[in-house]
PDB file with one MODEL, atoms N, CA, C and O in Angstrom:
MODEL        1
ATOM      1  N   UNK A   1     170.410  82.606 180.328  1.00  0.00           N
ATOM      2  CA  UNK A   1     171.467  82.130 179.300  1.00  0.00           C
ATOM      3  C   UNK A   1     170.695  81.417 178.226  1.00  0.00           C
ATOM      4  O   UNK A   1     169.667  80.770 178.424  1.00  0.00           O
ATOM      5  N   UNK A   2     171.336  81.614 176.977  1.00  0.00           N
ATOM      6  CA  UNK A   2     170.750  81.025 175.803  1.00  0.00           C
ATOM      7  C   UNK A   2     171.833  80.084 175.225  1.00  0.00           C
ATOM      8  O   UNK A   2     173.024  80.322 175.427  1.00  0.00           O
ATOM      9  N   UNK A   3     171.432  79.035 174.519  1.00  0.00           N
ATOM     10  CA  UNK A   3     172.390  78.125 173.993  1.00  0.00           C
ATOM     11  C   UNK A   3     172.140  78.138 172.409  1.00  0.00           C
ATOM     12  O   UNK A   3     171.026  78.416 171.965  1.00  0.00           O
ATOM     13  N   UNK A   4     173.157  77.843 171.626  1.00  0.00           N
ATOM     14  CA  UNK A   4     173.074  77.761 170.276  1.00  0.00           C
ATOM     15  C   UNK A   4     174.121  76.667 169.797  1.00  0.00           C
ATOM     16  O   UNK A   4     175.178  76.469 170.396  1.00  0.00           O
ATOM     17  N   UNK A   5     173.743  76.005 168.709  1.00  0.00           N
ATOM     18  CA  UNK A   5     174.657  74.972 168.093  1.00  0.00           C
ATOM     19  C   UNK A   5     175.254  75.587 166.916  1.00  0.00           C
ATOM     20  O   UNK A   5     174.494  76.088 166.089  1.00  0.00           O
ATOM     21  N   UNK A   6     176.571  75.618 166.719  1.00  0.00           N
ATOM     22  CA  UNK A   6     177.163  76.154 165.485  1.00  0.00           C
ATOM     23  C   UNK A   6     177.891  74.994 164.770  1.00  0.00           C
ATOM     24  O   UNK A   6     178.627  74.220 165.381  1.00  0.00           O
ATOM     25  N   UNK A   7     177.666  74.918 163.541  1.00  0.00           N
ATOM     26  CA  UNK A   7     178.521  73.919 162.729  1.00  0.00           C
ATOM     27  C   UNK A   7     179.700  74.703 162.170  1.00  0.00           C
ATOM     28  O   UNK A   7     179.591  75.785 161.593  1.00  0.00           O
ATOM     29  N   UNK A   8     180.861  74.036 162.403  1.00  0.00           N
ATOM     30  CA  UNK A   8     182.059  74.672 161.894  1.00  0.00           C
ATOM     31  C   UNK A   8     182.787  73.483 161.035  1.00  0.00           C
ATOM     32  O   UNK A   8     183.638  72.737 161.518  1.00  0.00           O
ATOM     33  N   UNK A   9     182.335  73.429 159.735  1.00  0.00           N
ATOM     34  CA  UNK A   9     182.775  72.263 158.893  1.00  0.00           C
ATOM     35  C   UNK A   9     184.285  72.210 158.634  1.00  0.00           C
ATOM     36  O   UNK A   9     184.794  71.116 158.392  1.00  0.00           O
ATOM     37  N   UNK A  10     185.045  73.338 158.670  1.00  0.00           N
ATOM     38  CA  UNK A  10     186.431  73.300 158.267  1.00  0.00           C
ATOM     39  C   UNK A  10     187.410  73.196 159.498  1.00  0.00           C
ATOM     40  O   UNK A  10     188.604  73.483 159.402  1.00  0.00           O
ATOM     41  N   UNK A  11     186.829  72.775 160.630  1.00  0.00           N
ATOM     42  CA  UNK A  11     187.643  72.575 161.838  1.00  0.00           C
ATOM     43  C   UNK A  11     188.206  71.170 161.652  1.00  0.00           C
ATOM     44  O   UNK A  11     187.520  70.191 161.359  1.00  0.00           O
ATOM     45  N   UNK A  12     189.538  71.166 161.854  1.00  0.00           N
ATOM     46  CA  UNK A  12     190.262  69.836 161.460  1.00  0.00           C
ATOM     47  C   UNK A  12     191.203  69.336 162.564  1.00  0.00           C
ATOM     48  O   UNK A  12     191.732  68.233 162.429  1.00  0.00           O
ATOM     49  N   UNK A  13     191.430  70.053 163.598  1.00  0.00           N
ATOM     50  CA  UNK A  13     192.486  69.519 164.611  1.00  0.00           C
ATOM     51  C   UNK A  13     192.260  70.129 165.988  1.00  0.00           C
ATOM     52  O   UNK A  13     191.338  70.921 166.183  1.00  0.00           O
ATOM     53  N   UNK A  14     193.084  69.764 166.909  1.00  0.00           N
ATOM     54  CA  UNK A  14     193.021  70.217 168.261  1.00  0.00           C
ATOM     55  C   UNK A  14     193.344  71.713 168.309  1.00  0.00           C
ATOM     56  O   UNK A  14     192.814  72.457 169.134  1.00  0.00           O
ATOM     57  N   UNK A  15     194.238  72.130 167.391  1.00  0.00           N
ATOM     58  CA  UNK A  15     194.646  73.536 167.411  1.00  0.00           C
ATOM     59  C   UNK A  15     193.436  74.381 166.937  1.00  0.00           C
ATOM     60  O   UNK A  15     193.273  75.521 167.372  1.00  0.00           O
ATOM     61  N   UNK A  16     192.574  73.808 166.027  1.00  0.00           N
ATOM     62  CA  UNK A  16     191.345  74.497 165.701  1.00  0.00           C
ATOM     63  C   UNK A  16     190.415  74.693 166.886  1.00  0.00           C
ATOM     64  O   UNK A  16     189.816  75.749 167.086  1.00  0.00           O
ATOM     65  N   UNK A  17     190.332  73.664 167.628  1.00  0.00           N
ATOM     66  CA  UNK A  17     189.481  73.673 168.782  1.00  0.00           C
ATOM     67  C   UNK A  17     189.887  74.742 169.758  1.00  0.00           C
ATOM     68  O   UNK A  17     189.042  75.440 170.319  1.00  0.00           O
ATOM     69  N   UNK A  18     191.292  74.883 169.981  1.00  0.00           N
ATOM     70  CA  UNK A  18     191.697  75.869 170.940  1.00  0.00           C
ATOM     71  C   UNK A  18     191.419  77.296 170.413  1.00  0.00           C
ATOM     72  O   UNK A  18     191.012  78.177 171.169  1.00  0.00           O
ATOM     73  N   UNK A  19     191.655  77.508 169.063  1.00  0.00           N
ATOM     74  CA  UNK A  19     191.472  78.801 168.465  1.00  0.00           C
ATOM     75  C   UNK A  19     189.966  79.205 168.622  1.00  0.00           C
ATOM     76  O   UNK A  19     189.645  80.291 169.105  1.00  0.00           O
ATOM     77  N   UNK A  20     189.105  78.324 168.211  1.00  0.00           N
ATOM     78  CA  UNK A  20     187.674  78.543 168.339  1.00  0.00           C
ATOM     79  C   UNK A  20     187.159  78.857 169.786  1.00  0.00           C
ATOM     80  O   UNK A  20     186.347  79.751 170.025  1.00  0.00           O
ATOM     81  N   UNK A  21     187.717  78.027 170.730  1.00  0.00           N
ATOM     82  CA  UNK A  21     187.421  78.285 172.123  1.00  0.00           C
ATOM     83  C   UNK A  21     187.816  79.710 172.478  1.00  0.00           C
ATOM     84  O   UNK A  21     187.035  80.464 173.057  1.00  0.00           O
ATOM     85  N   UNK A  22     189.057  80.063 172.114  1.00  0.00           N
ATOM     86  CA  UNK A  22     189.481  81.401 172.379  1.00  0.00           C
ATOM     87  C   UNK A  22     188.653  82.516 171.852  1.00  0.00           C
ATOM     88  O   UNK A  22     188.415  83.516 172.529  1.00  0.00           O
ATOM     89  N   UNK A  23     188.197  82.336 170.596  1.00  0.00           N
ATOM     90  CA  UNK A  23     187.262  83.295 170.036  1.00  0.00           C
ATOM     91  C   UNK A  23     185.917  83.395 170.738  1.00  0.00           C
ATOM     92  O   UNK A  23     185.373  84.476 170.969  1.00  0.00           O
ATOM     93  N   UNK A  24     185.411  82.214 171.065  1.00  0.00           N
ATOM     94  CA  UNK A  24     184.110  82.233 171.823  1.00  0.00           C
ATOM     95  C   UNK A  24     184.333  82.993 173.161  1.00  0.00           C
ATOM     96  O   UNK A  24     183.559  83.883 173.515  1.00  0.00           O
ATOM     97  N   UNK A  25     185.330  82.645 173.839  1.00  0.00           N
ATOM     98  CA  UNK A  25     185.583  83.317 175.167  1.00  0.00           C
ATOM     99  C   UNK A  25     185.862  84.876 175.050  1.00  0.00           C
ATOM    100  O   UNK A  25     185.597  85.656 175.964  1.00  0.00           O
ATOM    101  N   UNK A  26     186.393  85.236 173.903  1.00  0.00           N
ATOM    102  CA  UNK A  26     186.796  86.680 173.640  1.00  0.00           C
ATOM    103  C   UNK A  26     185.582  87.647 173.659  1.00  0.00           C
ATOM    104  O   UNK A  26     185.672  88.846 173.924  1.00  0.00           O
ATOM    105  N   UNK A  27     184.460  87.004 173.353  1.00  0.00           N
ATOM    106  CA  UNK A  27     183.206  87.923 173.347  1.00  0.00           C
ATOM    107  C   UNK A  27     182.309  87.549 174.560  1.00  0.00           C
ATOM    108  O   UNK A  27     181.136  87.920 174.593  1.00  0.00           O
ATOM    109  N   UNK A  28     182.837  86.849 175.506  1.00  0.00           N
ATOM    110  CA  UNK A  28     182.159  86.696 176.819  1.00  0.00           C
ATOM    111  C   UNK A  28     181.220  85.506 176.837  1.00  0.00           C
ATOM    112  O   UNK A  28     180.348  85.435 177.703  1.00  0.00           O
ATOM    113  N   UNK A  29     181.370  84.551 175.893  1.00  0.00           N
ATOM    114  CA  UNK A  29     180.495  83.390 175.924  1.00  0.00           C
ATOM    115  C   UNK A  29     181.298  82.108 176.309  1.00  0.00           C
ATOM    116  O   UNK A  29     182.528  82.145 176.338  1.00  0.00           O
ATOM    117  N   UNK A  30     180.646  81.049 176.584  1.00  0.00           N
ATOM    118  CA  UNK A  30     181.291  79.714 176.825  1.00  0.00           C
ATOM    119  C   UNK A  30     181.024  78.726 175.695  1.00  0.00           C
ATOM    120  O   UNK A  30     179.951  78.798 175.095  1.00  0.00           O
ATOM    121  N   UNK A  31     181.879  77.862 175.387  1.00  0.00           N
ATOM    122  CA  UNK A  31     181.693  76.898 174.355  1.00  0.00           C
ATOM    123  C   UNK A  31     182.071  75.518 174.655  1.00  0.00           C
ATOM    124  O   UNK A  31     183.064  75.326 175.358  1.00  0.00           O
ATOM    125  N   UNK A  32     181.371  74.503 174.187  1.00  0.00           N
ATOM    126  CA  UNK A  32     181.806  73.097 174.230  1.00  0.00           C
ATOM    127  C   UNK A  32     181.978  72.675 172.743  1.00  0.00           C
ATOM    128  O   UNK A  32     181.050  72.527 171.948  1.00  0.00           O
ATOM    129  N   UNK A  33     183.192  72.518 172.508  1.00  0.00           N
ATOM    130  CA  UNK A  33     183.535  72.248 171.062  1.00  0.00           C
ATOM    131  C   UNK A  33     183.783  70.750 170.908  1.00  0.00           C
ATOM    132  O   UNK A  33     184.442  70.113 171.730  1.00  0.00           O
ATOM    133  N   UNK A  34     183.227  70.217 169.823  1.00  0.00           N
ATOM    134  CA  UNK A  34     183.476  68.875 169.481  1.00  0.00           C
ATOM    135  C   UNK A  34     184.139  68.699 168.063  1.00  0.00           C
ATOM    136  O   UNK A  34     183.516  68.951 167.031  1.00  0.00           O
ATOM    137  N   UNK A  35     185.356  68.280 168.073  1.00  0.00           N
ATOM    138  CA  UNK A  35     186.085  68.057 166.816  1.00  0.00           C
ATOM    139  C   UNK A  35     185.427  66.992 165.988  1.00  0.00           C
ATOM    140  O   UNK A  35     185.327  67.121 164.768  1.00  0.00           O
ATOM    141  N   UNK A  36     184.980  65.947 166.628  1.00  0.00           N
ATOM    142  CA  UNK A  36     184.334  64.806 165.962  1.00  0.00           C
ATOM    143  C   UNK A  36     183.109  65.201 165.186  1.00  0.00           C
ATOM    144  O   UNK A  36     182.887  64.792 164.046  1.00  0.00           O
ATOM    145  N   UNK A  37     182.296  66.042 165.878  1.00  0.00           N
ATOM    146  CA  UNK A  37     180.987  66.391 165.347  1.00  0.00           C
ATOM    147  C   UNK A  37     181.188  67.747 164.461  1.00  0.00           C
ATOM    148  O   UNK A  37     180.301  68.115 163.690  1.00  0.00           O
ATOM    149  N   UNK A  38     182.292  68.398 164.603  1.00  0.00           N
ATOM    150  CA  UNK A  38     182.590  69.652 163.976  1.00  0.00           C
ATOM    151  C   UNK A  38     181.533  70.712 164.341  1.00  0.00           C
ATOM    152  O   UNK A  38     180.994  71.455 163.521  1.00  0.00           O
ATOM    153  N   UNK A  39     181.276  70.695 165.793  1.00  0.00           N
ATOM    154  CA  UNK A  39     180.251  71.650 166.242  1.00  0.00           C
ATOM    155  C   UNK A  39     180.769  72.302 167.391  1.00  0.00           C
ATOM    156  O   UNK A  39     181.729  71.806 167.980  1.00  0.00           O
ATOM    157  N   UNK A  40     180.191  73.469 167.818  1.00  0.00           N
ATOM    158  CA  UNK A  40     180.405  74.227 168.976  1.00  0.00           C
ATOM    159  C   UNK A  40     178.991  74.474 169.615  1.00  0.00           C
ATOM    160  O   UNK A  40     178.100  75.018 168.962  1.00  0.00           O
ATOM    161  N   UNK A  41     178.823  74.083 170.830  1.00  0.00           N
ATOM    162  CA  UNK A  41     177.586  74.417 171.528  1.00  0.00           C
ATOM    163  C   UNK A  41     178.021  75.618 172.491  1.00  0.00           C
ATOM    164  O   UNK A  41     178.787  75.473 173.443  1.00  0.00           O
ATOM    165  N   UNK A  42     177.452  76.768 172.127  1.00  0.00           N
ATOM    166  CA  UNK A  42     177.771  77.980 172.789  1.00  0.00           C
ATOM    167  C   UNK A  42     176.694  78.320 173.823  1.00  0.00           C
ATOM    168  O   UNK A  42     175.514  78.072 173.575  1.00  0.00           O
ATOM    169  N   UNK A  43     177.073  78.881 174.973  1.00  0.00           N
ATOM    170  CA  UNK A  43     176.126  79.400 175.945  1.00  0.00           C
ATOM    171  C   UNK A  43     176.494  80.825 176.227  1.00  0.00           C
ATOM    172  O   UNK A  43     177.650  81.137 176.514  1.00  0.00           O
ATOM    173  N   UNK A  44     175.486  81.715 176.143  1.00  0.00           N
ATOM    174  CA  UNK A  44     175.735  83.145 176.322  1.00  0.00           C
ATOM    175  C   UNK A  44     174.605  83.856 176.921  1.00  0.00           C
ATOM    176  O   UNK A  44     173.483  83.350 176.897  1.00  0.00           O
ATOM    177  N   UNK A  45     174.835  85.037 177.475  1.00  0.00           N
ATOM    178  CA  UNK A  45     173.842  85.911 178.009  1.00  0.00           C
ATOM    179  C   UNK A  45     173.447  86.873 176.917  1.00  0.00           C
ATOM    180  O   UNK A  45     174.250  87.717 176.519  1.00  0.00           O
ATOM    181  N   UNK A  46     172.264  86.771 176.435  1.00  0.00           N
ATOM    182  CA  UNK A  46     171.814  87.723 175.274  1.00  0.00           C
ATOM    183  C   UNK A  46     171.813  89.228 175.609  1.00  0.00           C
ATOM    184  O   UNK A  46     171.774  90.098 174.739  1.00  0.00           O
ATOM    185  N   UNK A  47     171.860  89.469 176.926  1.00  0.00           N
ATOM    186  CA  UNK A  47     171.878  90.912 177.255  1.00  0.00           C
ATOM    187  C   UNK A  47     173.353  91.448 177.220  1.00  0.00           C
ATOM    188  O   UNK A  47     173.576  92.658 177.224  1.00  0.00           O
ATOM    189  N   UNK A  48     174.329  90.530 177.187  1.00  0.00           N
ATOM    190  CA  UNK A  48     175.702  90.916 177.086  1.00  0.00           C
ATOM    191  C   UNK A  48     176.312  90.694 175.753  1.00  0.00           C
ATOM    192  O   UNK A  48     177.061  91.551 175.283  1.00  0.00           O
ATOM    193  N   UNK A  49     176.039  89.584 175.102  1.00  0.00           N
ATOM    194  CA  UNK A  49     176.636  89.127 173.920  1.00  0.00           C
ATOM    195  C   UNK A  49     175.590  88.627 172.892  1.00  0.00           C
ATOM    196  O   UNK A  49     174.665  87.901 173.259  1.00  0.00           O
ATOM    197  N   UNK A  50     175.726  88.987 171.700  1.00  0.00           N
ATOM    198  CA  UNK A  50     174.717  88.572 170.617  1.00  0.00           C
ATOM    199  C   UNK A  50     175.424  87.335 169.959  1.00  0.00           C
ATOM    200  O   UNK A  50     176.644  87.165 169.951  1.00  0.00           O
ATOM    201  N   UNK A  51     174.491  86.496 169.407  1.00  0.00           N
ATOM    202  CA  UNK A  51     175.018  85.305 168.619  1.00  0.00           C
ATOM    203  C   UNK A  51     175.832  85.707 167.433  1.00  0.00           C
ATOM    204  O   UNK A  51     176.813  85.060 167.066  1.00  0.00           O
ATOM    205  N   UNK A  52     175.378  86.860 166.805  1.00  0.00           N
ATOM    206  CA  UNK A  52     176.202  87.346 165.595  1.00  0.00           C
ATOM    207  C   UNK A  52     177.641  87.766 165.935  1.00  0.00           C
ATOM    208  O   UNK A  52     178.536  87.685 165.094  1.00  0.00           O
ATOM    209  N   UNK A  53     177.854  88.234 167.232  1.00  0.00           N
ATOM    210  CA  UNK A  53     179.184  88.546 167.669  1.00  0.00           C
ATOM    211  C   UNK A  53     179.981  87.277 167.868  1.00  0.00           C
ATOM    212  O   UNK A  53     181.178  87.261 167.580  1.00  0.00           O
ATOM    213  N   UNK A  54     179.387  86.254 168.331  1.00  0.00           N
ATOM    214  CA  UNK A  54     180.165  84.953 168.481  1.00  0.00           C
ATOM    215  C   UNK A  54     180.541  84.417 167.217  1.00  0.00           C
ATOM    216  O   UNK A  54     181.681  83.989 167.037  1.00  0.00           O
ATOM    217  N   UNK A  55     179.515  84.405 166.166  1.00  0.00           N
ATOM    218  CA  UNK A  55     179.870  83.866 164.936  1.00  0.00           C
ATOM    219  C   UNK A  55     181.047  84.640 164.250  1.00  0.00           C
ATOM    220  O   UNK A  55     181.990  84.067 163.705  1.00  0.00           O
ATOM    221  N   UNK A  56     180.889  86.086 164.338  1.00  0.00           N
ATOM    222  CA  UNK A  56     181.930  86.867 163.724  1.00  0.00           C
ATOM    223  C   UNK A  56     183.258  86.617 164.354  1.00  0.00           C
ATOM    224  O   UNK A  56     184.266  86.592 163.649  1.00  0.00           O
ATOM    225  N   UNK A  57     183.319  86.424 165.693  1.00  0.00           N
ATOM    226  CA  UNK A  57     184.652  86.198 166.326  1.00  0.00           C
ATOM    227  C   UNK A  57     185.232  84.900 165.801  1.00  0.00           C
ATOM    228  O   UNK A  57     186.446  84.870 165.602  1.00  0.00           O
ATOM    229  N   UNK A  58     184.500  83.825 165.555  1.00  0.00           N
ATOM    230  CA  UNK A  58     184.994  82.625 165.016  1.00  0.00           C
ATOM    231  C   UNK A  58     185.351  82.820 163.647  1.00  0.00           C
ATOM    232  O   UNK A  58     186.402  82.330 163.235  1.00  0.00           O
ATOM    233  N   UNK A  59     184.553  83.523 162.839  1.00  0.00           N
ATOM    234  CA  UNK A  59     184.914  83.717 161.402  1.00  0.00           C
ATOM    235  C   UNK A  59     186.222  84.602 161.239  1.00  0.00           C
ATOM    236  O   UNK A  59     186.869  84.487 160.198  1.00  0.00           O
ATOM    237  N   UNK A  60     186.605  85.419 162.162  1.00  0.00           N
ATOM    238  CA  UNK A  60     187.752  86.213 162.106  1.00  0.00           C
ATOM    239  C   UNK A  60     189.037  85.283 162.059  1.00  0.00           C
ATOM    240  O   UNK A  60     190.066  85.627 161.478  1.00  0.00           O
ATOM    241  N   UNK A  61     188.888  84.108 162.704  1.00  0.00           N
ATOM    242  CA  UNK A  61     189.984  83.116 162.697  1.00  0.00           C
ATOM    243  C   UNK A  61     190.082  82.273 161.428  1.00  0.00           C
ATOM    244  O   UNK A  61     190.960  81.420 161.295  1.00  0.00           O
ATOM    245  N   UNK A  62     189.166  82.530 160.508  1.00  0.00           N
ATOM    246  CA  UNK A  62     189.111  81.913 159.227  1.00  0.00           C
ATOM    247  C   UNK A  62     188.275  80.605 159.121  1.00  0.00           C
ATOM    248  O   UNK A  62     188.435  79.796 158.207  1.00  0.00           O
ATOM    249  N   UNK A  63     187.373  80.460 160.123  1.00  0.00           N
ATOM    250  CA  UNK A  63     186.439  79.291 160.011  1.00  0.00           C
ATOM    251  C   UNK A  63     185.080  79.676 159.520  1.00  0.00           C
ATOM    252  O   UNK A  63     184.557  80.754 159.800  1.00  0.00           O
ATOM    253  N   UNK A  64     184.511  78.725 158.756  1.00  0.00           N
ATOM    254  CA  UNK A  64     183.070  78.883 158.388  1.00  0.00           C
ATOM    255  C   UNK A  64     182.164  78.453 159.469  1.00  0.00           C
ATOM    256  O   UNK A  64     182.374  77.469 160.179  1.00  0.00           O
ATOM    257  N   UNK A  65     181.097  79.275 159.563  1.00  0.00           N
ATOM    258  CA  UNK A  65     180.149  78.968 160.759  1.00  0.00           C
ATOM    259  C   UNK A  65     178.784  78.897 160.279  1.00  0.00           C
ATOM    260  O   UNK A  65     178.378  79.834 159.591  1.00  0.00           O
ATOM    261  N   UNK A  66     178.000  77.907 160.546  1.00  0.00           N
ATOM    262  CA  UNK A  66     176.681  77.818 160.242  1.00  0.00           C
ATOM    263  C   UNK A  66     175.881  77.612 161.571  1.00  0.00           C
ATOM    264  O   UNK A  66     176.246  76.762 162.384  1.00  0.00           O
ATOM    265  N   UNK A  67     174.776  78.406 161.781  1.00  0.00           N
ATOM    266  CA  UNK A  67     173.967  78.397 162.918  1.00  0.00           C
ATOM    267  C   UNK A  67     172.879  77.291 162.663  1.00  0.00           C
ATOM    268  O   UNK A  67     172.102  77.379 161.712  1.00  0.00           O
ATOM    269  N   UNK A  68     172.858  76.238 163.561  1.00  0.00           N
ATOM    270  CA  UNK A  68     171.742  75.235 163.458  1.00  0.00           C
ATOM    271  C   UNK A  68     170.483  75.742 164.029  1.00  0.00           C
ATOM    272  O   UNK A  68     169.473  75.038 164.020  1.00  0.00           O
TER     273      UNK A  68
ENDMDL
END
């Protein structure tokens, strides 16, 4: 399993957290999302899911994503 930290600067409420969590799970990854830090720590199997797929899934919901 690999981990990555994603900055999501335009996340602003609990609804955002739920949507981002749904996006991460839709591509087969797990995420720990912090509204306070505006980050998502994602854990994924690189043989099944690419980091780019996770970023794209979140961006489809209208969020900006920066990989740390």
